[in-house]
N, C-alpha and C positions, 0 to 999 in steps of 0.2 A: 313505500318505495315509489319514487316518481316514475311516471310512464315514459318520460323522455330524459335525455341527458341534461344535466344542470346548466351547462353553457348555452344550450338551446333555450331553456326557460328564461335565462337572464338576457339573452340578446334581443335586439330589435331587428325585424325583417326589412327587406328592401321595399321601398315605396315607389312604385312606378308612376309615371306621369299620368294625368287624368285622360281618360279616353271617353269623350262625350258620345252619347247616342245620337244626338242631333247633328245631322250632316251639314246644317247651315252654319254651324260654329266655325269660325276661322281658327284653325288649329295650328298654333305656332309654339307648342310647348314640349314636344318630344322628338324633335329633330328628324322627322320623316322627310323624305324627298317630296317636294310638292308636285312633282311631275310623275306621271304613270310610268311603269317599266316599258321597256322596248316592246313594240308590237310582236316581236318574235316570241316573247314570253307567253303571251296569250295563245299564240299559235301552238306552242309546245304543250301547254297545259290542255288545250282542247284535243290534242292528239293522244292524250293518255288513254289507254285501253282498259277495259274491265279486267283483262288478264294481268296487266301490270298492277292493278289495285288488289287483285286476289293474292298475288305473290308478295313475299318480302322484297324490299328494295335492295339495291346493291349495298352491301355493308360498308363499303368504303367510298361510295359515290364516284366510282372510277371515271365515268364520262366527264364529270365536272373537273376532277383532278387533272385529267389530260388537257382539257380546255384551258383551265387556269394556268397550268404549267407552260402552255404555249404563250399565253398573254404575259406572264411574268419572266419567262426565260429561265426556268428552273426545271428540275426533274419532278415528275408526278409524285415520287416517293418523299418529296419534301413538302407535301401538302396533306393536311388532315382536315376533313370536312366535319362540321358539327351542327347541331340544332341551334343555330344562332351563335353569335360570338360569346354569349354568356356560358354556353356549354363548354366551350374551349377553356374559359377561365376556371370552371368547376373541375375540369380534367386536370389542369395544371396544379390546382390546389390539392386535388386528390392524390396525384402522383408524386408531388415534390415537397409537400408540407405536412409534417406530422404534428401531433399535439405538442404544444409549448415551443415549437420552432418559431423563428422570427420571420415575419412578412413585412416588407417595407413598401409604402406607397406615398405619393404626394398628396397634399391637402391645400385647397380643395381639388377634388378629383372625382372619379366615378364612384358613386356612393354604394355600389355593390361590393367593392373590395373589402371594406371592413366587415360586411355581412358574411362573406365567404371565409374570412379569417376567423370570425367568431364561430362559425359552423365547424371549423376544423380545430377549434380551441387553440389557435395559434397566438403568438404574441405579436402585437402590432407595433411597428416602428413608423410613426407618422412624421412625414417630412413637410413642414409648412413651406409653401412658396414664399420667396422674398418678393413682396409686392411694393413697388414704389410708383404711385400714380397709376399709369396704365402699363407699366413695365413689370412683367412676371419673370422671375429668375429662379432656377433650382437653388436650394440651399447647399452650402458647402458640405454638409454631412452626407449628401448623396454620393460623394466621391470616396467615402471611407466607411462602407457599410459591412456589417457581418450579419447576413440573413440568408435564408434558403431561397427567397423569392423577392424580386423587386418588380413592381408594376408601374409602368409609365404610360399615360395616355398621351399620344402625340399625333395630331394636334390635341391639346388638352381640352377636356370638358370639366368645368364649364367656361373656361376663358377663351378657348379658340387659339391660344398661343402655340407656337411651334418651336421645338428645340432643334438645333442644327445637328448634322451628322457627326462632326468632330466631337461635339460634347457627348453625344450618345455613345460614340465609340470609346471615349475615355472612361465613361462609367462602366461599360460592359467589360472592357479590358481588365479592370481592377476588381471586378466583382466575382466572387467564387460560386455563387448560386446561379439560379435561372433568372434571366431578365425577360419579362414579357412586355413587348412594345405594342400597346393597344392602338392600332391604326384604323379604328372604326370610321374615322372622319378624314382619312388621308386623301381621298379622291378629290377633295376641295383644296388641297395644299399643293405648293409648287414642287415638293420633294418628298421622298419616302425613305425608309430605312432598310429596304430590301437588300442592299449591298452588304449589310452587316450580317445577314443570315449566312451568306457565303463565307464570311471571314471568321465568325465565331460559332463555337458549338454549344453555347449556353444561351442562345437568343431564340425566342419565339415571337413571331409577328402575328398579331390578330388582325384579321380583316372581316368585314361584315358586308353582306349584300343588302342590308336594310337601308343604309343611308344613300350611298352613291348610285345604287341600282334600282331603288324604288321597290324593294321587296320586303319591307318590314313585316308584312302580313304572312310571309312564308317562313320566317325564322330559319335563315341559312347563313352560316358563317364558316370561316376556315382559318387554319393556322398554317404558317410557313416556318420551317426550321430544318436543321440538318436531319437526315433520315434516322440517324442513330437515336436522337432525342425523341422524335415522333414515335418510334417503335415502342418506347416505354409508355407513352400516352395511350397507345392503342390497347395496352393491357387493361386499362381501367375505364375504358369507354363503354357505353351501352352497345348492345348487339346490332341494332339497326337505327342509328340516331337520326338519319335524314330520310324523309319519306320520298316516294317515287315522284310525286308531283313537285315537291320542292327541288329535288335534284334536276328535273327537267327544266323547271323555271329558271333556276340559278345558272344552269349551263347555257341556256338561250340568252340570258342577260349578259353574262360575261363575254360571250362570243360577239355580241353587238357593241363593240367598243366605240364605234362612231356615234351611235345613239346616246350611250351613257355619257361620253365626253361632251356632247352637245348640251345635255341637262346640267352638267357641272359648270359649264361656261355661263349658262343663264343664271345659275345660283350665285356664282362669284360676282357677276355683274350686279345682281340685285343686292348682294351682301354689301358691296361698295355703296350702292344707292341708299340703303336704309342706314348704314353707318354714318354717312354724311347727313342724312335727315335727322338722326338722333343727336348728333353733335351740334347741329344747328339749333336744337331745342334745349341745349344745356346738359345733355347726357355726356358722360365720359366713358370710353370703352377702349380696351386694348385692340390692337390689330388682330383680326380673326382670320384664321386659315381653315375654318370649318364651315359648316352650313348653318351657323348660328352666330349671334353676337351676345356678349355679356355687357349689359348697359347699366352703369351706375347712374341712379336717378339724380336730378338736380337737388341741391341742398334743401330746398323748400318742400320737397315732395317725399312722401312716405311710400317706399317701394311696395310694402304689403297692401296698403290701401289702393295703390295704383293698379296692382295685379287684380284686386277684387273689382275695381271699376271697369277694367278692361273685360273681365269675365262677364260682368253685367251687360256689357255691350256686345257680347257674343264673340269675344276675341280671347283665346287662351294663350298665355305665355307661361313660363316657369318661374316660380318664386321659391327660393330656398331659405327657409327660416333657420339658417345655420351661421355660425361665427364667420365673419368676413364676407358674407353674402347678403345680409339683411337689407342692404341699401341698393341691391342690384336685381335686375330681371334678365333671365336668359331668354332670348327671342330667336326662334327658328326662322330662317330665311324662307319666305313663301313665294307664291307667284307674284307677278306684277300687281295684279288686282288686290291680292291679300295684303301685300306690303303697303300699298297705297291706303287701304282702309286702316291698317295699323297706325301709320304715321298721322293720318287725319285724326283718329281717335286720341292718340297721344298728345297731339298739338292742342286739342280742345281741353283735355283733362289736366295737362300740366299748366296751361294758361289760367285755369280756374283754381289752381292750388295756391 
């Protein structure tokens, strides 16, 4: 008798981006914010007492929910806090998807989705993007789906492209299951889908404190949906998913909107800068609304080899050896200095190719 379920034996696990131990490495591979969190975050963490660590934390992160509700203009009962955005995804799968149920997601997209589907022994409906040059478009099939769950990253990873609100509304209106809009990168975009939460009862929006707020090391995320739907997710969550330090840090971060917005503007400015630099070297890339770009290498260049040569030069980017991505590199937007080093290295490496 096998010790674990057969579908677990057969599946492949999620592979995270490389986390180097050497701090001198220019790390542009996992879409972390290159800027530190608000100074208020460190102040909040330093004020954590031994008594707070001795006790269990708030089970629903009430103080964060109240702060986020004020920022987003919704009720606190429309917010569910989780141990990173990934936990919210797990909760949605746990609550909404049974064995052999259908789960739909776009491809390429977040590579955790098929892993979660396999864990649940669900049936996957893979929706390939219609890609023409640098233009990424939803396939027609997305408007006529029969599934329990539909997952859409918006802005998309790894392309950085953004679907508009009317398109998303049309999809949600005609879909009978739950639609999860993964907005982990939306802080770098000109618009978000929060209005759809107020309009539809089958929508969940995922937000992360890792990207826009510089708290990837804290693992704090949250979902926004109508209270009736979140009440069902509450039933399947862990007892104390967010620790006291993370709750304090995330609350301080989201309350300092001026600081966060300042880092977003720096990143957007640098995104435009490195996009122009890459295009000037012969790379092609779609317009990104995230904190990274997806760059197709010039025809004479091998993307896998270029990734390795950058790594040798102490610059990490992300290479996906997957269909449709083998000629591309996903590059996180770094600081001015990091981006300058990247462009200088790429210019030398591509000229020698």
